[in-house]
matplotlib code that plots the C-alpha trace (Angstrom):
import matplotlib.pyplot as plt

x = [0.0, 3.0, 3.1, 5.4, 9.0, 9.8, 12.8, 12.9, 12.5, 13.3, 10.7, 11.4, 9.1, 9.6, 6.3, 5.8, 2.9, 0.0, 2.0, 1.0, 3.2, 1.0, 3.2, 2.3, 0.9, 3.2, 6.3, 5.3, 4.4, 7.6, 10.3, 12.2, 14.4, 18.1, 18.8, 21.9, 22.8, 20.4, 18.2, 14.7, 11.4, 10.1, 7.3, 4.7, 1.3, -2.1, -4.4, -7.6, -7.7, -10.7, -13.0, -12.2, -14.1, -11.8, -8.6, -5.9, -2.5, 0.4, 3.3, 6.7, 10.2, 13.8, 17.0, 18.4, 17.9, 16.9, 16.5, 13.1, 10.8, 7.6, 4.6, 3.2, -0.5, -2.7, -5.2, -4.8, -6.9, -5.4, -1.8, 0.1, -1.0, 0.5, 3.4, 3.1, 6.1, 6.3, 6.5, 9.4, 9.2, 11.8, 12.3, 15.2, 14.6, 15.4, 16.9, 18.9, 19.6, 18.6, 16.9, 13.9, 13.0, 9.4, 7.7, 4.0, 1.7, -1.8, -3.9, -7.1, -9.7, -9.8, -12.9, -15.1, -15.0, -12.1, -9.1, -5.7, -2.1, 0.8, 4.6, 6.7, 10.3, 13.2, 16.2, 18.5, 16.1, 13.9, 10.2, 7.9, 4.4, 1.0, -2.7, -5.7, -9.4, -11.1, -14.1, -17.6, -19.5, -21.3, -24.7, -26.1, -23.5, -22.2, -18.5, -16.2, -13.7, -11.5, -10.0, -7.7, -5.2, -1.9, 0.1, 3.8, 6.6, 6.0, 9.5, 10.5, 13.7, 11.9, 10.3, 6.6, 6.5, 6.0, 6.0, 2.2, 2.2, 3.3, 0.5, -2.1, -1.2, -1.6, -5.0, -6.2, -5.3, -7.1, -10.4, -9.9, -11.4, -11.8, -9.7, -8.4, -8.8, -5.8, -6.8, -3.6, -0.3, 1.4, 5.1, 5.8, 8.8, 8.8, 9.6, 12.7, 14.2, 17.7, 16.1, 12.9, 13.4, 14.3, 11.2, 9.1, 10.8, 10.2, 6.5, 5.9, 7.5, 5.4, 2.2, 3.1, 2.3, -1.4, -1.3, 0.3, -2.9, -5.6, -5.7, -4.8, -6.4, -4.7, -5.6, -2.8, -2.3, -0.3, 2.8, 2.8, 3.8, 7.5, 10.4, 12.3, 9.3, 8.2, 6.0, 3.3, 5.6, 3.9, 6.8, 7.3, 3.5, 2.9, 5.9, 4.9, 1.1, -0.7, -4.4, -7.6, -7.7, -9.5, -9.2, -7.2, -4.1, -2.0, -3.5, -3.9, -3.6, -4.3, -8.0, -10.0, -13.1, -14.0, -17.1, -17.5, -21.0, -23.4, -20.9, -19.1, -15.8, -14.2, -10.6, -10.2, -7.1, -7.7, -4.4, -6.1, -9.1, -7.9, -6.7, -4.2, -0.5, 0.9, 3.0, 6.7, 9.4, 11.5, 15.1, 16.0, 13.8, 13.0, 9.3, 6.5, 5.2, 1.6, -0.5, -4.1, -6.1, -3.5, -6.1, -8.0, -11.3, -10.5, -11.0, -14.4, -15.6, -14.6, -16.3, -19.5, -19.6, -18.9, -21.6, -24.2, -23.7, -23.8, -27.0, -28.7, -28.5, -29.8, -26.5, -25.1, -26.8, -23.9, -21.3, -18.2, -15.5, -11.9, -9.7, -7.2, -8.2, -11.6, -14.5, -15.0, -12.9, -13.1, -9.6, -7.6, -4.6, -6.8, -5.7, -9.2, -12.3, -11.1, -13.1, -11.8, -13.3, -16.5, -16.9, -16.0, -16.7, -19.6, -22.2, -21.3, -21.7, -25.0, -26.3, -25.6, -26.3, -22.8, -23.3, -20.0, -16.7, -13.6, -10.7, -7.4, -5.2, -6.1, -4.8, -7.8, -11.4, -14.4, -17.9, -20.4, -24.1, -25.7, -25.2, -26.6, -26.5, -25.1, -26.2, -27.1, -24.7, -21.9, -18.5, -20.4, -20.8, -22.5, -26.1, -27.3, -29.9, -30.5, -29.3, -29.8, -26.7, -27.3, -29.5, -28.8, -30.6, -27.9, -30.4, -31.1, -27.4, -23.8, -21.8, -18.1, -15.5, -11.9, -9.8, -6.4, -5.1, -3.3, 0.1, 1.8, 3.9, 2.0, -1.4, -3.8, -7.0, -7.6, -10.6, -11.8, -14.6, -17.3, -16.8, -20.5, -20.4, -22.5, -21.6, -17.8, -15.8, -13.9, -11.3, -11.9, -9.3, -10.7, -7.7, -4.2, -2.0, 1.8, 3.3, 1.9, 0.1, -2.7, -6.3, -7.6, -11.3, -13.6, -17.2, -19.5, -19.2, -22.9, -22.2, -20.0, -21.6, -19.0, -15.4, -12.7, -10.8, -9.2, -5.4, -4.8, -6.2, -4.7, -4.9, -7.7, -9.2, -12.7, -14.5, -17.4, -19.8, -22.0, -25.4, -27.2, -30.6, -32.8, -35.6, -35.5, -36.0, -35.7, -33.4, -29.6, -27.2, -23.5, -22.5, -19.6, -17.4, -14.5, -11.9, -9.3, -6.1, -3.4, -0.1, 2.1, 5.2, 8.1, 6.4, 3.0, 3.7, 0.2, -2.3, -5.9, -8.4, -11.3, -14.7, -15.3, -18.2, -20.7, -23.5, -25.6, -26.2, -29.2, -30.9, -33.3, -31.8, -32.0, -33.2, -36.8, -39.4, -38.1, -40.0, -37.6, -34.6, -35.0, -34.9, -31.7, -30.6, -28.6, -26.9, -25.8, -22.0]
y = [0.0, 2.3, 5.2, 5.2, 6.2, 9.9, 12.1, 12.5, 8.9, 5.3, 2.7, -0.9, -3.9, -7.7, -9.5, -13.1, -12.3, -14.7, -17.8, -20.1, -23.0, -25.4, -27.2, -29.6, -27.7, -29.6, -28.6, -24.9, -24.9, -26.4, -25.7, -22.5, -20.7, -20.4, -17.1, -15.2, -11.6, -10.5, -7.5, -8.6, -7.3, -4.0, -1.5, -4.3, -3.0, -4.1, -2.6, -3.9, -5.2, -4.5, -6.8, -6.4, -9.6, -11.7, -9.7, -8.3, -6.9, -7.3, -4.9, -4.5, -3.1, -4.2, -2.3, -3.6, -6.2, -9.7, -13.2, -14.8, -12.4, -14.3, -14.6, -17.7, -17.6, -19.6, -19.5, -20.1, -23.2, -24.7, -23.5, -22.2, -23.7, -21.8, -19.7, -16.8, -15.1, -11.4, -8.7, -6.3, -2.6, 0.0, 3.7, 6.1, 9.4, 12.1, 14.4, 12.0, 9.2, 6.7, 3.5, 2.1, -1.6, -2.7, -6.0, -7.0, -9.9, -9.5, -12.3, -13.4, -16.0, -15.4, -16.2, -13.3, -12.3, -14.7, -14.2, -15.1, -15.3, -14.6, -14.3, -12.3, -13.2, -13.7, -16.0, -15.6, -13.4, -13.9, -13.9, -11.1, -12.3, -10.5, -11.1, -9.7, -10.3, -10.0, -7.7, -9.3, -10.2, -7.4, -6.9, -5.4, -6.1, -4.1, -3.0, -0.3, 1.9, 4.8, 7.9, 10.8, 12.7, 14.5, 11.8, 12.3, 9.9, 9.6, 10.9, 14.5, 13.9, 14.8, 18.1, 18.4, 15.2, 14.6, 11.6, 11.8, 10.2, 7.0, 7.3, 7.9, 4.6, 2.8, 4.5, 3.0, -0.4, 0.3, 0.9, -2.3, -1.2, -3.4, -0.7, 2.8, 5.8, 8.0, 11.4, 12.6, 14.2, 11.0, 11.2, 14.9, 13.7, 16.8, 18.8, 16.7, 17.1, 15.9, 12.7, 12.1, 8.3, 8.1, 10.0, 7.6, 4.7, 6.0, 6.8, 3.3, 1.5, 3.6, 2.9, -0.8, -1.1, -1.1, -1.5, -5.0, -6.1, -4.2, -2.2, 1.4, 3.1, 6.4, 9.5, 11.7, 15.1, 18.1, 16.8, 13.6, 15.8, 15.6, 17.2, 14.4, 12.2, 12.0, 14.3, 14.4, 13.9, 10.7, 8.2, 7.2, 7.1, 4.8, 2.6, 2.0, 1.7, -0.8, 0.3, -0.7, -0.3, 2.8, 1.4, 4.4, 4.0, 6.8, 7.5, 4.1, 4.7, 8.4, 7.8, 4.6, 3.1, 0.0, -1.4, -3.0, -4.2, -1.6, 1.3, 2.6, 4.3, 6.9, 8.0, 11.3, 13.1, 16.7, 17.9, 17.5, 19.7, 22.3, 25.7, 26.1, 26.0, 24.3, 21.2, 21.4, 23.6, 21.9, 22.8, 22.4, 25.3, 27.1, 26.9, 25.3, 21.9, 22.7, 19.8, 21.1, 19.9, 17.3, 14.6, 16.9, 15.8, 12.1, 11.9, 13.7, 11.5, 8.4, 9.8, 10.5, 7.0, 5.4, 7.3, 6.9, 3.1, 3.0, 5.0, 3.2, -0.1, -1.4, -2.7, 0.7, 2.6, 4.8, 6.8, 8.0, 10.1, 10.4, 13.2, 15.8, 19.3, 20.6, 22.9, 24.5, 25.3, 28.1, 27.5, 30.7, 29.0, 27.6, 26.9, 28.3, 26.6, 25.8, 27.2, 24.5, 21.8, 23.8, 24.3, 20.8, 18.3, 19.6, 19.5, 15.9, 15.1, 16.8, 14.9, 11.5, 12.2, 11.5, 11.1, 11.9, 13.6, 13.1, 15.5, 16.6, 19.6, 21.9, 20.3, 20.3, 19.0, 20.6, 19.3, 20.9, 20.8, 18.7, 20.9, 20.8, 23.4, 26.9, 30.2, 32.8, 35.7, 33.9, 32.3, 29.1, 28.8, 25.4, 25.9, 24.4, 21.8, 20.9, 22.3, 19.0, 18.2, 14.7, 12.6, 13.7, 12.6, 12.5, 12.1, 15.8, 16.9, 15.9, 16.2, 17.2, 16.5, 17.9, 15.2, 16.7, 15.8, 12.6, 13.5, 16.2, 18.6, 21.7, 21.4, 24.3, 24.2, 27.9, 29.2, 32.5, 34.1, 36.7, 39.8, 39.8, 36.2, 35.0, 33.1, 32.8, 33.9, 31.5, 31.9, 31.1, 30.5, 31.7, 31.3, 30.1, 32.5, 32.4, 29.3, 28.9, 32.3, 32.9, 32.7, 35.7, 36.0, 35.5, 34.4, 33.8, 30.1, 29.4, 25.8, 25.3, 23.1, 21.8, 22.8, 21.6, 24.6, 22.8, 23.3, 20.9, 18.1, 18.8, 15.4, 12.9, 10.0, 9.5, 6.1, 5.1, 2.3, 1.1, -0.4, -1.7, -2.1, -5.1, -4.2, -3.9, -0.2, 0.6, 2.8, 2.3, 4.4, 5.3, 6.5, 8.8, 9.3, 11.7, 11.2, 13.9, 13.4, 15.5, 15.4, 12.4, 12.9, 10.6, 10.1, 9.3, 8.0, 6.9, 9.2, 8.1, 9.2, 11.3, 11.4, 14.9, 14.7, 11.9, 12.0, 9.6, 9.7, 8.0, 7.2, 4.6, 1.4, 1.1, -2.5, -1.4, 0.1, 2.6, 5.4, 5.1, 6.1, 9.8, 12.4, 11.4, 13.2, 11.0, 11.7, 9.6, 9.5]
z = [0.0, -0.1, -2.6, -5.6, -4.7, -5.2, -5.4, -1.6, -0.5, -1.4, -0.5, -1.1, -0.6, -0.9, -0.7, 0.3, 2.6, 2.6, 2.0, 4.8, 6.0, 8.0, 10.6, 13.4, 16.4, 18.8, 16.8, 16.8, 20.5, 21.8, 19.3, 20.1, 17.5, 18.2, 20.0, 18.8, 19.0, 16.3, 17.4, 18.1, 16.7, 18.1, 17.5, 17.1, 16.3, 14.9, 12.3, 10.7, 7.2, 4.9, 6.9, 10.7, 11.6, 9.5, 8.7, 10.9, 9.9, 12.3, 11.7, 13.3, 12.8, 13.2, 13.6, 10.3, 7.7, 9.0, 7.6, 7.3, 9.3, 10.1, 12.3, 14.2, 14.8, 17.1, 19.9, 23.6, 23.4, 20.3, 20.3, 17.4, 14.1, 11.2, 10.2, 7.8, 6.1, 6.4, 3.7, 4.3, 3.5, 4.0, 3.4, 3.6, 5.5, 3.0, 5.7, 7.7, 5.2, 7.9, 6.6, 8.4, 8.1, 8.7, 8.3, 8.1, 7.8, 6.5, 8.1, 6.3, 7.0, 10.8, 12.9, 14.0, 17.7, 18.4, 20.6, 18.9, 20.1, 17.9, 17.8, 15.5, 14.9, 12.5, 12.4, 15.5, 17.5, 20.5, 19.4, 20.6, 21.5, 21.4, 21.5, 19.7, 19.3, 15.9, 15.5, 15.8, 12.7, 11.0, 12.7, 15.9, 18.6, 21.6, 21.7, 23.0, 21.3, 22.5, 20.9, 21.2, 19.0, 19.4, 21.3, 20.8, 21.6, 25.4, 26.0, 26.9, 25.0, 21.8, 20.9, 21.4, 23.5, 27.2, 29.5, 29.6, 26.1, 27.8, 30.4, 27.7, 26.0, 29.3, 29.9, 26.6, 28.0, 31.3, 29.4, 27.3, 24.0, 20.9, 19.1, 19.3, 16.9, 16.8, 15.4, 13.8, 15.0, 16.0, 16.6, 15.9, 14.1, 11.9, 15.0, 15.4, 12.0, 12.9, 14.5, 12.5, 12.3, 16.0, 17.0, 15.0, 16.6, 20.1, 19.2, 17.7, 20.7, 23.1, 21.1, 21.0, 24.7, 23.6, 19.8, 20.1, 21.7, 19.8, 16.5, 16.6, 13.6, 12.7, 10.6, 9.3, 10.9, 9.8, 11.7, 9.6, 6.6, 6.8, 4.8, 3.1, 3.2, -0.5, -2.5, 0.2, 3.1, 4.1, 3.5, 7.1, 7.8, 4.9, 5.6, 9.2, 8.9, 6.7, 6.5, 4.8, 1.0, -0.3, -3.9, -5.3, -7.3, -5.6, -2.2, -0.4, 3.4, 3.2, 3.9, 4.5, 6.1, 8.1, 9.7, 13.1, 14.0, 12.7, 12.9, 9.9, 10.7, 8.3, 8.6, 6.7, 5.6, 6.7, 5.1, 1.7, 2.7, 5.2, 4.0, 6.9, 6.1, 9.2, 8.3, 7.7, 6.1, 3.3, 4.1, 0.5, -0.6, 2.6, 1.7, 3.6, 2.4, 1.5, 0.2, 0.5, -2.5, -3.5, -4.3, -6.7, -5.2, -5.1, -1.4, -1.5, -4.3, -2.3, 0.8, -1.1, -2.6, 0.8, 2.6, -0.1, -0.1, 3.7, 4.0, 1.1, 3.0, 6.3, 7.8, 9.1, 11.9, 13.0, 11.0, 12.9, 11.3, 12.6, 11.4, 12.6, 11.6, 12.6, 11.6, 15.1, 18.2, 20.7, 22.2, 22.9, 21.1, 18.3, 14.8, 13.9, 12.5, 9.0, 6.1, 3.8, 6.1, 6.4, 2.6, 1.5, 4.3, 6.3, 3.5, 2.9, 6.6, 6.6, 3.5, 5.0, 8.6, 9.9, 13.7, 15.3, 14.2, 16.3, 15.8, 17.4, 16.4, 19.3, 22.5, 24.7, 24.9, 23.4, 22.4, 20.1, 20.1, 17.3, 14.2, 10.7, 7.9, 8.4, 9.8, 7.2, 6.8, 8.6, 7.7, 7.1, 10.9, 11.6, 12.8, 16.1, 15.4, 19.0, 22.3, 24.1, 26.2, 27.6, 25.3, 21.7, 18.6, 15.9, 13.1, 13.7, 13.7, 14.0, 17.2, 16.9, 19.5, 19.8, 21.6, 21.4, 24.8, 24.0, 25.5, 23.5, 25.6, 24.3, 26.0, 25.9, 28.0, 27.7, 25.8, 24.5, 26.5, 26.0, 28.2, 29.1, 30.0, 27.0, 23.9, 23.7, 20.7, 18.4, 15.7, 12.1, 9.4, 6.0, 3.7, 3.3, 5.3, 5.9, 7.5, 11.1, 11.0, 13.5, 12.2, 10.4, 11.6, 14.6, 15.2, 18.1, 19.1, 19.2, 18.5, 21.6, 24.2, 26.7, 27.2, 29.7, 31.0, 33.9, 33.4, 36.3, 34.1, 30.7, 29.1, 28.4, 26.5, 25.2, 25.7, 23.4, 24.3, 21.5, 22.5, 19.4, 21.2, 20.9, 18.4, 14.7, 13.9, 17.6, 19.6, 19.5, 21.5, 21.9, 25.4, 25.3, 28.4, 28.4, 31.2, 31.9, 33.9, 35.5, 33.8, 34.5, 36.7, 37.6, 40.9, 39.4, 35.9, 35.2, 36.9, 37.4, 34.8, 36.2, 34.5, 33.1, 30.6, 29.8, 27.3, 25.1, 21.4, 20.0, 16.7, 15.3, 13.8, 10.1, 10.0, 10.7, 8.4, 5.8, 7.5, 10.5, 8.3, 8.5, 5.8, 4.0, 0.9, -1.5, -4.8, -7.7, -7.7]

ax = plt.figure().add_subplot(projection="3d")
ax.plot(x, y, z, "-o")
ax.set_aspect("equal")
plt.show()
């Protein structure tokens, strides 16, 4: 799924993935490879394939070239039963000329809702073991997922990172979700230009504490656009993550979708849609790397097709979008509600009744009311469809969350206010400005429902519990719980999460009478 090599990067791939060697279970269970001085596997992480109930991709890295990278797969009850050879993919960082070696196995034909054990290894190294559970079969089933963005490496040795990034990964494990959505700004490697590969290595090893046991499904943020990383700056991101296929020739991995139960998840590349210039400076030219509009509408055409298909059927009740940039924020340090997002994305969300949009970018927590359409005479300000705070009907409007408190060193938690104590102000970015310039406009944040201004609790994770309900055409819910935490310290490396905000989203299931489906507008695409 890697892009074609470019002038800034070299990506190489050798594929023997999918070739299965069936060996006796007893041999696989008790035979141990010879252990020499070869460096072992690291940075182990999981991602879903195209069908989460039956496909899982296991990826890892090694410090150099290795012989016969492979995976052993089994279950706790049956033992290890097959060996799969890995595909190896490498890239050379264009700034530092450091080569990174990654390996992956795409597993197919798995059983739905089943726990598996696995080991990744290569000749002469000690295997590294992990576990995972496949998603349940498509249908109406309960499950839990978690989300935040803006994580960092988990080490203060790297710019834009703090030790709370390590705590955040462990918080995900405490909540035991089926999978985690990571809403962009992963390693902040582009803020560490002399050590871009090392920052990615530290990030991946930190993430592996959780991601070796459950899929972490990312969306690219502005900090994934790296100098020396190919034409779009995504060489490291593409080499390290193997993601569901979006069936494009040139942009696989940039955006994608997957379905778990009756929930369709969308990962969207906001760098293609936002007007903000906030990625990286190319040292060869001294100019910013600005990739807005790079897909020439391909992403939006894919999105329209995907949503139209989902809402035309009866399998999908909920639609959840994960992305980095946002349409609304009232943070005092905000990047600004992006007019590119408002112009291009929000009308599509409205047409297909997208229920929930999860973002990062600003390093705080904010929740909107359910919004649909725009207020007349405004900068396409999303219009409030309902001011209900606790039990929200998302067939009437979309709820947006900013979840930017994953663990980056630069947390915010300060918000603009109204001097009279009424509706707060918010920044809006209406056009491309100079690199990292402040937003150029303001509006009243009539859409802002809940904000977390407590600077003593600057980080947090959102937990989502899907309840499919019991009756065809009846009520289904997602309960959202946002937990904030104080910053981690050496004395308290994993502080206890504290519940800050809880609310319930509801709508009617789409497996009932067509009249229950709401007033959907669809187009032929």
